[in-house]
C-alpha positions in Angstrom: -7.2 -9.2 -6.2 -6.7 -9.0 -10.0 -6.6 -5.5 -11.5 -6.5 -5.0 -15.2 -6.1 -1.7 -17.0 -6.5 -0.9 -20.7 -3.9 1.7 -21.8 -5.9 2.1 -25.1 -9.1 3.0 -23.2 -10.3 6.6 -23.2 -10.7 6.5 -19.4 -7.7 7.7 -17.4 -5.7 4.9 -15.8 -6.4 6.2 -12.2 -10.1 6.0 -12.9 -9.7 2.4 -14.2 -7.9 1.6 -11.0 -10.6 3.2 -8.9 -13.4 1.3 -10.7 -11.5 -2.0 -10.4 -10.9 -1.7 -6.6 -14.4 -0.3 -6.0 -15.9 -3.3 -7.8 -13.8 -5.8 -5.7 -15.0 -4.1 -2.5 -18.7 -4.0 -3.6 -18.6 -7.6 -4.7 -17.2 -8.6 -1.3 -13.9 -9.9 -2.7 -12.1 -7.3 -0.6 -13.2 -7.3 3.0 -13.0 -4.6 5.7 -9.5 -4.5 7.2 -7.7 -5.9 4.1 -4.7 -4.0 2.9 -4.4 -3.0 -0.8 -1.1 -3.6 -2.4 1.5 -0.9 -1.8 1.2 1.8 -4.4 4.8 1.3 -5.6 4.3 -2.5 -5.9 1.0 -2.1 -7.8 2.5 0.5 -10.0 5.4 -1.8 -10.9 3.1 -4.8 -11.6 0.8 -2.6 -13.9 3.7 -0.7 -15.4 2.3 2.7 -14.4 3.5 5.7 -12.4 3.2 5.3 -8.6 1.5 8.7 -8.5 -1.3 7.3 -10.6 -1.9 4.5 -8.1 -1.7 7.0 -5.2 -4.2 9.2 -7.0 -6.6 6.3 -7.3 -6.1 5.4 -3.6 -6.9 9.0 -2.7 -10.1 9.0 -4.7 -11.1 5.7 -3.0 -10.3 7.4 0.4 -12.5 10.4 -0.5 -15.4 8.0 -1.4 -15.0 6.2 1.9 -13.9 2.9 0.6 -10.4 2.9 2.0 -8.4 4.6 4.8 -4.8 5.7 4.1 -2.7 4.9 7.1 0.9 6.0 7.4 3.1 2.9 7.5 0.2 0.5 6.7 -0.9 1.8 3.3 -4.4 1.6 2.0 -6.8 -0.4 4.1 -10.4 -1.3 3.1 -13.0 0.3 5.4 -16.2 -1.3 6.5 -18.1 0.3 3.6 -18.8 3.7 2.1 -21.3 5.9 4.0 -24.8 5.1 2.9 -23.8 2.1 0.8 -26.2 -0.3 2.4 -29.1 2.1 1.9 -28.2 2.7 -1.7 -27.7 -1.0 -2.3 -31.2 -1.7 -1.1 -32.6 1.0 -3.4 -30.7 -0.4 -6.4 -32.1 -3.8 -5.7 -35.6 -2.4 -5.6 -34.9 -0.4 -8.8 -33.6 -3.6 -10.6 -36.7 -5.6 -9.5 -39.0 -2.8 -10.8 -37.1 -2.6 -14.1 -37.4 -6.4 -14.6 -41.1 -6.3 -13.8 -41.5 -3.7 -16.5 -39.2 -5.5 -19.0 -36.8 -2.5 -19.1 -33.3 -3.3 -20.3 -30.4 -2.8 -17.9 -28.8 -0.3 -20.4 -32.0 1.8 -20.3 -32.0 1.9 -16.5 -28.3 2.7 -16.4 -28.9 5.6 -18.8 -31.6 6.9 -16.6 -29.4 6.7 -13.5 -26.6 8.5 -15.4 -29.0 11.3 -16.4 -30.0 11.8 -12.8 -26.4 12.2 -11.8 -25.8 14.8 -14.4 -29.1 16.7 -13.8 
């Protein structure tokens, strides 16, 4: 697993970590049962505070992507609740958008609007 952060980005580092790990899980590059790097080790490799990594792991736990186990660290769960259903809906949305020649950026903007409505 390769995680990159951009200190110059406007996004907080913990959010960048959450996005990176979530993407790895959704892409299938991290499977159920796999352990994430220890927070201290990841913090050292990225030159960030260990509490930043722990915050990211807690967000991923709250989203259902990982379990935090004492002595074992962060372990990838099977999948977030409802993920398969949402993935199917997203596939249908993408197919419909392509059929109507809508740009991905337009569809993403519509989805963001719905989340903020």
